[in-house]
PLY file of the C-alpha trace (Angstrom):
ply
format ascii 1.0
element vertex 228
property float x
property float y
property float z
element edge 227
property int vertex1
property int vertex2
end_header
0.00 0.00 0.00
1.11 3.55 -0.69
0.97 4.58 2.97
3.45 1.87 3.93
5.62 2.62 0.88
5.80 6.29 1.81
6.61 5.69 5.46
9.35 3.23 4.55
10.91 5.73 2.15
10.69 8.52 4.71
12.58 6.48 7.29
15.10 5.42 4.64
15.89 9.12 4.20
15.98 9.98 7.90
18.55 12.52 9.06
18.61 12.62 12.87
20.60 15.87 13.12
18.20 17.57 10.73
15.24 16.20 12.73
16.58 17.74 15.93
17.26 21.04 14.16
13.82 21.11 12.51
12.07 20.29 15.79
13.54 23.41 17.40
12.11 25.52 14.58
8.63 24.01 14.87
7.82 24.07 18.60
4.15 23.25 18.05
4.95 19.66 17.06
6.22 16.86 19.29
9.88 15.90 18.79
9.02 12.23 18.34
6.54 13.07 15.58
9.36 14.19 13.27
11.34 11.70 11.19
13.92 14.15 9.86
13.63 14.15 6.07
15.07 17.14 4.28
12.78 19.32 2.16
14.40 18.59 -1.25
13.88 14.87 -0.65
10.25 15.45 0.29
9.67 17.52 -2.84
11.13 14.77 -5.03
8.95 12.23 -3.29
5.89 14.42 -3.83
6.51 14.56 -7.57
6.89 10.79 -7.68
3.94 9.82 -5.51
1.58 12.41 -6.98
1.67 10.36 -10.20
0.64 7.13 -8.51
-2.93 6.04 -9.07
-3.35 5.23 -5.40
-2.09 8.62 -4.10
-5.63 9.29 -2.89
-5.20 6.59 -0.27
-2.36 8.52 1.32
-4.27 11.80 1.14
-7.22 10.20 2.93
-4.98 8.92 5.74
-5.68 11.81 8.12
-4.48 12.73 10.61
-0.96 11.62 9.79
1.32 10.31 12.50
4.47 12.15 11.43
5.36 15.76 10.67
7.19 14.59 7.54
4.00 12.93 6.26
2.21 16.26 6.66
5.01 17.96 4.77
4.78 15.40 1.97
0.99 15.78 1.92
1.38 19.56 1.51
3.85 19.11 -1.35
1.59 16.59 -3.11
-1.33 19.03 -2.91
0.96 21.69 -4.36
1.47 19.44 -7.40
-2.26 19.06 -8.20
-2.95 20.81 -11.50
-6.75 20.84 -11.47
-7.98 23.74 -9.34
-11.18 22.13 -8.06
-9.36 18.94 -7.10
-6.69 20.97 -5.33
-9.26 22.91 -3.31
-11.05 19.70 -2.38
-7.85 18.24 -0.95
-6.96 21.51 0.77
-10.30 21.68 2.55
-9.72 18.19 3.92
-6.12 18.82 4.92
-6.05 22.37 6.32
-7.80 21.48 9.62
-4.98 18.99 10.29
-2.11 21.43 9.68
-0.45 22.05 13.04
2.70 24.03 12.32
3.95 27.03 10.37
6.32 25.06 8.11
3.66 22.82 6.60
1.35 25.82 6.27
3.84 28.14 4.59
5.49 25.61 2.29
2.17 24.46 0.85
1.93 26.55 -2.30
-0.32 25.00 -4.99
0.98 25.70 -8.47
-2.56 25.92 -9.84
-3.23 29.06 -7.78
-1.15 31.22 -10.11
-3.56 30.98 -13.05
-6.76 30.93 -10.99
-6.72 34.14 -8.96
-10.37 34.94 -9.66
-11.46 31.51 -8.43
-9.15 31.74 -5.44
-10.61 34.91 -3.92
-13.77 33.39 -2.32
-11.72 30.51 -0.93
-9.30 32.93 0.72
-12.18 34.86 2.26
-13.58 31.64 3.73
-10.20 30.49 5.05
-9.35 33.81 6.67
-12.51 33.60 8.79
-11.75 30.06 9.95
-11.34 29.12 13.60
-8.25 27.07 12.73
-5.00 28.96 13.32
-3.14 27.59 10.33
-6.09 27.88 7.96
-6.15 31.61 8.72
-2.38 31.79 8.34
-2.60 29.94 5.03
-5.11 32.52 3.76
-2.83 35.42 4.75
0.30 33.84 3.26
-1.63 33.06 0.05
-2.73 36.70 -0.20
0.88 37.74 0.31
2.18 35.39 -2.36
-0.49 36.02 -4.99
-2.17 39.38 -4.48
0.52 41.97 -3.84
1.62 42.38 -7.44
-0.42 42.65 -10.66
-3.70 41.57 -9.04
-3.32 43.76 -5.98
-6.31 45.67 -4.60
-6.68 47.69 -1.41
-9.46 45.38 -0.23
-6.86 42.69 0.48
-5.03 44.97 2.90
-8.36 45.56 4.61
-9.08 41.84 4.76
-5.82 41.11 6.58
-5.97 44.19 8.84
-9.39 43.12 10.08
-8.05 39.81 11.39
-7.86 40.04 15.19
-6.30 37.16 17.07
-4.30 36.20 20.14
-2.52 33.48 18.17
1.20 34.15 17.68
1.37 32.41 14.29
-1.55 34.41 12.94
-0.18 37.74 14.14
3.26 36.90 12.79
1.66 36.17 9.40
-0.14 39.53 9.50
3.14 41.29 10.29
4.90 39.40 7.50
2.11 40.30 5.08
2.26 44.03 5.87
6.06 44.07 5.84
5.92 42.56 2.36
3.17 44.98 1.33
5.44 47.83 2.41
8.03 46.59 -0.10
5.55 46.24 -2.96
2.65 48.62 -2.33
4.22 51.14 0.02
1.95 54.14 -0.53
-1.18 52.26 0.48
0.35 49.86 2.99
1.99 52.62 5.03
-1.41 54.20 5.72
-2.33 51.14 7.81
0.78 51.76 9.90
0.07 55.49 10.14
-3.55 54.83 11.17
-2.51 52.16 13.69
-4.83 49.59 12.11
-2.93 46.67 13.67
-2.44 45.78 17.34
0.75 47.14 18.90
2.81 43.94 18.72
1.88 43.20 15.10
2.34 46.86 14.13
5.87 46.95 15.52
6.77 43.53 14.13
5.63 44.61 10.64
7.85 47.69 10.89
10.79 45.61 12.14
10.50 43.14 9.26
10.10 45.94 6.70
13.17 47.74 8.02
15.16 44.50 7.64
14.26 44.34 3.93
16.67 45.61 1.30
13.63 46.44 -0.86
12.56 49.29 1.44
14.36 52.60 0.83
16.42 54.22 3.57
14.01 57.15 3.56
11.05 54.86 4.11
12.90 52.93 6.80
13.61 56.12 8.70
9.94 57.13 8.52
8.73 53.69 9.57
11.02 53.77 12.62
9.28 56.99 13.69
5.95 55.17 13.62
6.86 52.51 16.18
4.44 52.29 19.09
4.99 51.71 22.81
0 1
1 2
2 3
3 4
4 5
5 6
6 7
7 8
8 9
9 10
10 11
11 12
12 13
13 14
14 15
15 16
16 17
17 18
18 19
19 20
20 21
21 22
22 23
23 24
24 25
25 26
26 27
27 28
28 29
29 30
30 31
31 32
32 33
33 34
34 35
35 36
36 37
37 38
38 39
39 40
40 41
41 42
42 43
43 44
44 45
45 46
46 47
47 48
48 49
49 50
50 51
51 52
52 53
53 54
54 55
55 56
56 57
57 58
58 59
59 60
60 61
61 62
62 63
63 64
64 65
65 66
66 67
67 68
68 69
69 70
70 71
71 72
72 73
73 74
74 75
75 76
76 77
77 78
78 79
79 80
80 81
81 82
82 83
83 84
84 85
85 86
86 87
87 88
88 89
89 90
90 91
91 92
92 93
93 94
94 95
95 96
96 97
97 98
98 99
99 100
100 101
101 102
102 103
103 104
104 105
105 106
106 107
107 108
108 109
109 110
110 111
111 112
112 113
113 114
114 115
115 116
116 117
117 118
118 119
119 120
120 121
121 122
122 123
123 124
124 125
125 126
126 127
127 128
128 129
129 130
130 131
131 132
132 133
133 134
134 135
135 136
136 137
137 138
138 139
139 140
140 141
141 142
142 143
143 144
144 145
145 146
146 147
147 148
148 149
149 150
150 151
151 152
152 153
153 154
154 155
155 156
156 157
157 158
158 159
159 160
160 161
161 162
162 163
163 164
164 165
165 166
166 167
167 168
168 169
169 170
170 171
171 172
172 173
173 174
174 175
175 176
176 177
177 178
178 179
179 180
180 181
181 182
182 183
183 184
184 185
185 186
186 187
187 188
188 189
189 190
190 191
191 192
192 193
193 194
194 195
195 196
196 197
197 198
198 199
199 200
200 201
201 202
202 203
203 204
204 205
205 206
206 207
207 208
208 209
209 210
210 211
211 212
212 213
213 214
214 215
215 216
216 217
217 218
218 219
219 220
220 221
221 222
222 223
223 224
224 225
225 226
226 227
């Protein structure tokens, strides 16, 4: 069966030092739930297993036991070319995502050519009660709607998210820091108007200042907008 095949291959590619390193970066998962397979290996496996006729059996096997299985699951979803099929698998998987790495590295290729179809899905995800579903919505907006398809309404959508969850607020800060590099004139008004909570506001400024894509003049101004 594909589930057994995958688990055997994951353990065959185990790197204990990498497992210990990765576990420190993902504190929301248990150390013994990580096998320790490096990302390039997982991506190669995803390409291989996504072509197997029985890949659906692995995708149905939720929740997975290991972090690495979740990572592989995310990469397999990212390989799905049909938009509707991709969304179907995402809806099943997102409630089981329990860490920032799986959330952020899941980037379906079919999203790029389906921005109009993607918008209502993002709106639904961003109002979810699941931490990483909300984070996935914010990261997707950051990756797909800050360039040619940018609209002010997306800044509003993210600014309206209010949460006590660290990984949601960090995503909001990351989003606005990125917006300040790509859509500065509009994004800076949300900083000027103090649209975000204090921690997220200051974190967005910090991350923007660290970017080489923000001018020195803008960095100086942003520093003056930090809140206490």
